N, C-alpha and C positions, 0 to 999 in steps of 0.2 A: 731734668730727668731723662728726656729723650733728646739727645743732642747730636749734631752731625759733625762736631769737631773731631779731628783725627786722633788726638791724644786723650781721648775721653776715658780710657780704661788703664788700669794698672797693668804692668807687664807681668806681674806675678799672679796670674789667674788663667783660668780656661776661657777660651773664646769659642762659643758654640753658636752656630748659625742655623736657623731653621728657614728653609726656602719653600715657598708654596706658590705654585703657578696660579695665576688669576683666571678663574672660570675656564680651566684648561681646555676641555673638549669644545665648549662653545667658542672660545677665543680662536682655536684652530680653524673652526668652520668659518668664522668671520674673517679670518686672515685669508683663507682660500677662496672665499666668495665675497668680494668687496660690497656687494649689494646688501649683505647682512649686517654690515657695520652700523652700529647705533640702533639696531633692531632687537626686539626681544626674541632670543634664540633659546629653544628648549631642547635638550638632548635627552632622548629616552624612548619609551614605547610609542607606538602610533596611537594618538588620542582618539582616532575614529570618531571625530565629531563629538567628543565628550563622553564616549562609551568605552574607551580603551581600558585595558585591564592592567597594564604595567605601571611603572613609576618613573619619575624624573631622575635621570642620572646626574645631570648638572644643568645649569642654565647661565645665560649671560647676565651681566649686572643690570641691563635694561629690563630683563624679565623679572629680576628680583624686586624691582620697584612695584610689581603687581602682587607681591607676596608669595612668589613661587620659590621653592627651595628643593634641594636634592631629597630623594626618598618620598616626596609627595606623590600621591596617586595622580597619574597622568590625566585622569578625568577631572580632578580638582584643579589642576593647572590649566586645563583647557577652559574650564568655567571662569577662571580668574582672568585669562588672557586668550580669548578665542582667535585674536588676530596675530598671535605669535607665530614664529616659524619653528615648526616641530620637525626635528631631524632624528633619524635612527643613528645610534652610535656606530662609528667606524673605528673599531678597536685596533685594527691593523695600522691605520694611519696614526692614531694617537700613540700607539706603542712605539712607532718609528720616531716620532717627535720626542717622546720621552727618552728613548735611547740616545738621541742626539744631545739632549740637555744633560743627561748624566755623564756623557763623555766630556762635555764642557766643564762640569763640576770637578771631575777628576783632574783637570788641568790646574785647579787651585789647591787641592788637597787630596791625598789618598784616603783620608778618613771620611768616607761618605756612607751614610746609613740610609738606604732607600726606605721610605715609609709607605709610599704608594707610587703610582705612575707619575704623579705630579707634585710630590713633596719629598723632602729629604732633610736629614740633619748633617751638618758638616762641622768637624772639629778643625778649626784653622789655627789652633794654638801654636803649632810648630811650623806653619807655612806662611802666615800672613806677612812676615817680614820680607818675603819675595815681592810683595805687591804694595808695600808701604805700611799701612796700619790695618787693624781689623776692620775699621769702618770703610777704609779705601778698598779693601779686598771685597767687601760685600757690594760696594758700588760697582766695582769692575765686573763682578759676577752678574749683576743685573744688566749692566751694559752689554756684556758679551752675549747673554741669552737673547736680549732684544735685537742685537745686531744680526745674529746667526738665524734665529727662528722667527723674529718679528713679534714675539710674545712678551708680555709683561709679567713680572713676578714680584712677590712681596717677601721681605726677609726680616726676621727678628734676630738680633745679635745680643747675646747675654752670657752670663757666666755658667749657665747650665741648660739642659735640654728643655725642662718644663717652662722656664721663663722665656726661652727663645721661641718655643711653640706659641705661647700666648702672645708674645710681642709681634710675631709675623702676621697676626690677624688684626692688629690695631689700626693700620692705615691702608687697608686694601681699597682699591687696587694700586699696584705699582708703588708700594710703600717700603720704607726702611725705618724700623724702630729699634733704637739702641737702649739697652738697660744696663748702666754701669753697676759695678759691684756695690758701690755705696748708695745706690738709689733703688735697690731691690724692694725694700719695704714701701717706699713711696709709690712704686709702680704697682705692687701687688695688692696692698691693703685696701684700696678703695673698690676693687673689683668684686663682682658678685661671686659667691662660692662656686657657682657652676663652671667658672673658668678653670678650676683645678681639675687635673686628671683624676678620674675615679668618682666624681660627683655628678650624678644625674638628677633628674627631676625628683625622684623619690627621696634621695638623700638630702637634696636641697630643701625639700619640704619638711623633712625631719629636723633639719638644722633650724629652720625658721620657727618651729614650734618651741625651741629653747632659746630663741632670741639671737640666732646666728644668721646674719644676712650677707656679710662680706668676708673676703679672705682675711681681712684684718681682725674680724671678730673671732676667727679660728686661731689666728696667730697669738692673740692676746690672752687666750685661755691657758690655764696651767696644763702642761703636757700630760702629766700623770692623770689628772682629772679627765682630760679629753680621752685618754686611752681607756679609762674605766667606763666612760660613757659609751664609747663606740668601738672598743676592742682594738686589736692590733692595727686594723685599717685606720682607726682614729688617730693613732700615733703617726702613721705614715702621712695622713692628711695634715696633721699639725706641722710636721717637718716641711712639707711642700709649701704650706702657708707661710712659713718662715724663710722660704727661699732655699731650703736644703734639698738638694737633688744631686747625688753623686754618680748617677748612671752615666756610663761611657757611651760614646757614639760607637755602635756596633757595626763592624764591617762584615758584610755577608752577601755573597752572590747566590746563595742557595734559594731554590724555590721552596716556599713554606707549605704550599698546598696546591691541589688542582681541583677545580670544581666546575659544575655546570648547573644552570637553573632554567626552569620553564614556568612562565606565567600563563595560566589558562585564559582563553577568551571569555569563558563563563565559569563561574564557580561550579565545581563538580564533586560528586560523591560516588561515582561509578568506580568500583574497586578494580575492574578490568582495565579501565582507562588509566587509573593510577599505576597499576602494575606495568602497563605498556610504557608509560612515561618514565617510570623509574628505570626500566630496561634501556630505553633510549638514552637517558642521561648517563647511565652506567657505561654504555658503549662509547659515548663521546669522551667521558673522562678517561676511560681505559685507553682509547686511541691516542689521546694527547699524552698520557703518561709513557706509553711505549715509544712515542715519537721523541720524547725527552730522555729515554732510557732510565726511567725511575719507577719505583714501586713504593707502596706505603702500607702501614699497618692500622692506621686509625681511619675508619669510615664514618662519615657523618651524614645524617639525613637532616635536611632543612625543610620545614613545612610552614606555610602561612595559610590561615583560614580566612573566610569571607569578612570577618570583623577586623582583619589585619593583625590579629595576634599571631606571633611568630615563635617557633620553637626549633631547637636543634637537639638531636639525639645521636650520640657517638658510641662507637664500640671499637676497641683495639683488639685485633685478632692476633693469633699466635705467630703467623708468618707473614712477611710482606708480600703484596700481590699487586698486580695491575690488570687482572682478569675481570672482564665485565660481569661474569656470572657471580664472582665473589662480591663485587660491589653491590650488585643487584640483590643477592641473597641477604646481605647484612642490612642494607637500607630498608628492604621490604620487611624484615623482622621488626624494625623500629616503628613501622606504620601501625602495627598492632597495638602500640601503646596509646593510640588516639581513637576516640570514639567518633569515627567518621560516618556521617549519614546526612539525611535531608536537612536536619537541624544544625549540622556542622559541616559545611562544604569547604573544599580545598581550593585555594586561589593560586598557590605557588608550591612547587616541589624543587628541591635541589639535592645534589649528591656531591660530597667533597671528600677527598682523600688527603690526609696529612701524615705526619710522622714518617717522612719520606727517606728513601735510601737509594743508592745506585742499583740498577737492575741486576748487574752481575758482579757481586762482591767477590773478592779473591778468597777462595777456600782451598785448604789442603786436601780435603776429602770430597768426593763427588758421590752422593748417596743415591739410593733408588728413587727417593722423592725428587731429587734434582733432575734425574732423567725423565720422570713423569712430567714435571713442570716444564722441562725443555720441549717436550713434545707438544704440550698445550701452548707454549709460547710460539712455536713454529706455526701452529694452526692460527693463532691470533695474528701473527705477522702476515700470513697469507691473506687473512680477511682484511687487514689494514690496507694491503696493496689493492685489493678489489675495490674497497671503499674510496681510496685515493683516486683511482682511475675512473670509477663509474658514479661516485657520489654517495651521500648518505641515503640509506634505504635500499641500496643494491644488495645488501646482505642483512638479513634480520635473524636474530637469535630467538629461539623459542624460550619463553619464560616458564 
């Protein structure tokens, strides 16, 4: 089923690879500071002796032996491993390494779909012959990344994206798992249902109530019956369980969204502090968008309460914007949908803008509104220059 021979797959099929860097942020820190090698390294918020308010971004494999994982409250991580090495994220450094890796990937195929800073899908169907076989290509990708960056990666190679994604996680770290076309069912069917895209804890629990525990249990059901039980999504899951996934590797360099979040040191319900924080987040997102010459129409508020329940509320406005006051006004209006008070305090706030477009689209006509917006833009650009020179807080907008 999982073989490393070079002629393992038929030439008449797609060859999709999913590459996932191993404990990316933590591995970079261990690479740059040899004293951290073999140590439990946790990247995230300051634990402050077990009273920190943030979460774990990622951690080394040594830290995972203590039961630590991404998105875990940093205070819980500290209680599990107080002797760990806790580091704040250095996103500028991580992004630079990510860019280096993606440049290497493009040397093997132009069909690269970034999923995040540390993982991507590659369609090597039309390019693997330059490097030997599909398996040889994956081996060379891993070797090249290791040679250039000093970091290990894990790859899943399969006929489609879903199986490649599952396969890349099977032999971490530094793994290569190959799923041939004729072994798809042997590979998928023994796995728990949670391995499929779109199945979370609630859906898995619902499946168990009707005797469905593995992907094979889904695949062996009648498709029409499964659709009648779980709707259109049920049919989609049945197809995935049978290894059917025709999604293409999507090539796109476009930024999908721009966001910023803040975790409070203490849970709060002070509406003035909430407003000030939303304004500050709106200013940061606004500044980043203008730096990238983009604007957006969909504004999203993200809010997390003291019990870690998390909600998002979005609104798509009539015209694209990158003005802080627009982001603030829209996100503030969504705050009113929640009953915030002493019994329901806020832990985290975030502002995100999506549905993006270029800042200056080509128009045949220049309207009065355009002139008004241009004046506002000039003012914001002037403010950006002051902030760039004197730092955040040098200019504050009134809410």
